[in-house]
C-alpha positions in Angstrom: -3.3 80.4 50.3 -3.3 82.0 46.8 -5.1 85.3 45.9 -7.8 83.4 44.1 -8.5 81.3 47.2 -8.5 84.5 49.3 -11.1 85.9 46.9 -13.2 82.8 47.1 -13.5 82.8 50.9 -13.3 86.6 51.5 -16.4 88.0 53.2 -17.9 84.5 53.6 -17.5 83.4 57.2 -21.1 82.2 57.1 -20.3 79.7 54.4 -17.5 78.3 56.6 -19.8 77.9 59.6 -22.3 76.1 57.4 -19.6 73.7 56.2 -18.6 73.0 59.7 -22.1 72.3 60.9 -22.7 70.1 57.9 -19.5 68.1 58.7 -20.6 67.7 62.4 -24.1 66.6 61.3 -22.5 63.9 59.0 -20.2 62.8 61.8 -23.1 62.5 64.2 -25.1 60.5 61.7 -22.2 58.0 61.3 -21.6 57.7 65.1 -25.3 57.4 65.7 -25.4 54.1 63.8 -28.3 55.1 61.7 -30.8 55.5 64.6 -34.0 56.9 63.3 -35.1 60.2 64.9 -38.4 60.4 63.1 -41.4 61.4 65.3 -43.3 58.2 66.1 -46.9 57.8 65.4 -49.1 58.2 68.5 -50.9 55.0 69.3 -54.6 55.5 70.3 -56.3 58.2 72.3 -55.3 58.8 75.9 -58.4 59.5 77.9 -57.9 61.9 80.8 -60.9 62.7 83.1 -61.7 66.4 82.6 -61.9 66.8 86.4 -58.2 65.8 86.7 -57.1 68.8 84.6 -59.1 71.5 86.4 -57.2 74.5 87.8 -59.8 75.1 90.5 -58.9 74.9 94.2 -59.1 71.3 95.5 -61.4 72.5 98.3 -63.1 75.5 99.7 -62.4 76.3 103.3 -65.5 75.8 105.5 -64.9 79.0 107.3 -63.3 82.3 106.4 -62.9 85.3 108.6 -65.0 86.3 110.4 -66.5 82.8 110.6 -70.2 82.8 109.8 -72.8 80.1 109.3 -76.6 80.2 108.7 -78.7 78.7 111.5 -82.5 78.9 111.4 -82.4 81.5 108.7 -80.0 83.8 110.7 -76.3 84.4 110.1 -74.5 83.5 113.2 -70.9 83.4 114.3 -69.3 80.5 116.1 -69.1 82.4 119.3 -72.9 83.2 119.3 -73.5 79.6 120.3 -70.2 78.8 122.1 -70.6 81.7 124.4 -73.7 79.9 125.8 -71.9 76.6 126.3 -69.5 75.3 128.9 -66.7 73.9 126.8 -65.9 71.4 129.5 -63.5 68.5 129.1 -65.4 67.0 126.2 -64.3 70.0 124.0 -60.6 69.1 124.5 -60.6 66.1 122.4 -62.5 65.0 119.3 -61.0 61.5 119.0 -63.4 58.8 120.4 -65.7 61.6 121.7 -69.3 60.5 122.1 -70.7 63.5 124.0 -70.6 65.9 121.2 -74.0 67.1 120.0 -72.8 69.4 117.2 -69.9 69.0 114.8 -70.5 65.3 114.7 -69.4 65.2 111.1 -65.9 66.4 112.0 -63.5 63.5 112.0 -60.2 64.4 113.5 -57.3 62.5 111.9 -54.4 64.8 112.2 -51.7 62.7 113.8 -50.8 63.6 117.3 -52.9 66.8 117.0 -56.1 65.2 118.5 -57.4 68.1 120.6 -59.7 70.8 119.2 -58.3 73.5 121.4 -54.8 73.1 120.1 -56.0 75.3 117.2 -59.4 76.7 118.3 -59.3 79.4 121.0 -60.9 78.0 124.2 -62.8 81.3 125.1 -63.4 82.9 121.7 -64.4 80.5 118.9 -64.4 83.3 116.3 -60.6 83.1 116.2 -57.8 80.5 116.2 -54.9 80.3 118.5 -51.2 79.8 118.2 -49.3 77.5 120.7 -48.3 80.5 122.7 -51.9 81.7 123.1 -51.8 84.4 120.4 -55.1 84.9 118.7 -55.2 84.8 114.9 -58.0 85.0 112.3 -59.3 82.2 110.2 -57.6 83.7 107.1 -54.1 83.3 108.8 -54.0 79.6 108.8 -50.5 79.3 107.3 -49.2 80.9 110.5 -51.0 78.2 112.5 -50.0 75.3 110.3 -46.3 76.1 110.1 -45.9 75.8 113.8 -45.7 72.1 113.4 -45.1 71.9 109.6 -42.1 74.2 109.5 -40.3 72.6 106.5 -43.4 72.4 104.4 -44.3 76.0 105.4 -40.9 77.1 104.1 -41.4 75.2 100.8 -44.8 76.8 100.5 -43.4 80.3 100.9 -40.8 79.6 98.2 -43.3 78.1 95.8 -42.1 74.5 96.0 -45.1 73.1 97.9 -48.7 73.8 96.9 -50.3 75.4 93.9 -49.9 78.7 92.2 -52.7 80.4 90.3 -52.8 83.4 87.9 -49.1 83.8 87.0 -45.7 82.2 87.4 -44.1 85.6 87.9 -43.2 86.1 91.5 -44.6 89.3 92.8 -47.1 89.7 90.0 -50.5 91.0 91.2 -52.1 88.2 89.2 -50.3 85.5 91.2 -52.0 83.8 94.0 -50.7 81.1 96.2 -53.3 78.7 97.5 -53.3 78.5 101.3 -53.2 75.4 103.4 -56.9 74.9 103.9 -57.6 75.4 100.2 -56.0 72.0 99.5 -56.0 70.2 102.9 -58.9 69.6 105.2 -57.5 70.9 108.5 -59.1 68.1 110.5 -57.9 65.3 108.2 -55.1 66.8 106.0 -53.9 63.6 104.3 -55.0 63.3 100.7 -56.9 60.2 99.7 -55.2 57.8 97.3 -56.0 58.4 93.6 -55.0 57.0 90.3 -52.1 58.9 88.6 -52.6 60.6 85.3 -51.1 59.1 82.1 -47.4 59.9 81.4 -46.8 62.6 78.7 -46.2 61.4 75.2 -42.6 61.5 74.2 -43.2 63.1 70.8 -39.6 63.9 70.0 -38.1 60.5 71.0 -38.0 57.4 68.8 -39.6 54.1 69.9 -37.8 52.4 72.8 -36.5 49.6 70.7 -34.8 52.1 68.3 -33.1 54.2 71.0 -29.4 53.9 71.5 -28.6 52.3 74.9 -27.0 54.5 77.5 -23.5 53.7 78.6 -23.1 52.5 82.2 -21.9 55.4 84.3 -19.5 54.9 87.2 -21.0 55.6 90.7 -19.0 58.4 92.3 -18.1 58.3 96.0 -20.9 59.6 98.3 -18.5 60.9 100.9 -14.8 61.8 101.5 -14.5 58.6 103.5 -15.5 56.5 100.5 -13.1 58.4 98.3 -10.2 57.9 100.7 -10.7 54.1 100.9 -11.6 53.7 97.3 -15.0 52.3 98.1 -17.2 52.5 95.0 -19.6 49.8 96.1 
C-alpha cells in the first residue's frame, strides 16, 4: 500500500467498520430475497377484560393465624366452638357427608385427600397438622402442601410456580411470593377453566405471507441407542 493510501486510512478504523457493516447489510438484503421488514399495521382493537390484567391475588385465604371469625357479634376462634363438640367419625370425612351442621358450604374436591383431619388438627382446630402430627399455624400452609406436592413446592421456592409481587429481584424486601392458599382453594385447589387472553401482537415481524419459510431441520437422536443404530425416525 502506498504512502498516500496509508494516509487515507490512517486513524480511521471506524470507517473500515462502517464499510464492513454496509457490505454485510447489502449481502443480507440480497440473500433475503427482498422480504419486507416493515412494521405491519395493527388490525383492529384487541379487547382484553380489565379483570384479566389485575395484579391482585387471585383469592384471599379464608383464615389467617390465629384463625378468627365473627359469630353473633363476637370474635371467635375455631376452637371456641370445636372444644364443645365431639368430633366423632363424621368429622373424618367431608365427601358425601350429610351429618355436618356447620361448614356445609365446604366442598372437598382434593383428589385422594378427602378427610378433614388430614390437614386440620383433631384436638386443636386453631392449628393445622403435618402428617407426622406436628402442629403448624395457618400461615405456614406451604409446609403443609408440599408434603404431597413436593415437586410443585420446589418450583414455588425457586420462583417457577406461582406469582411474584413487588419486585423481580430475588431477596429484595419489596418482593413477595404468593403462598398456596392465595391462589388455590385448599379444599378444591383445581382452577376452573377460563378463556385464554389474546396472543401478543408481533409488532416487529412482517405479515405471515411475507415471511421467509424456515428450512426443515433434521431431528437429532434422542438417545445413544438411536445414535448407534442410526435411527432418526
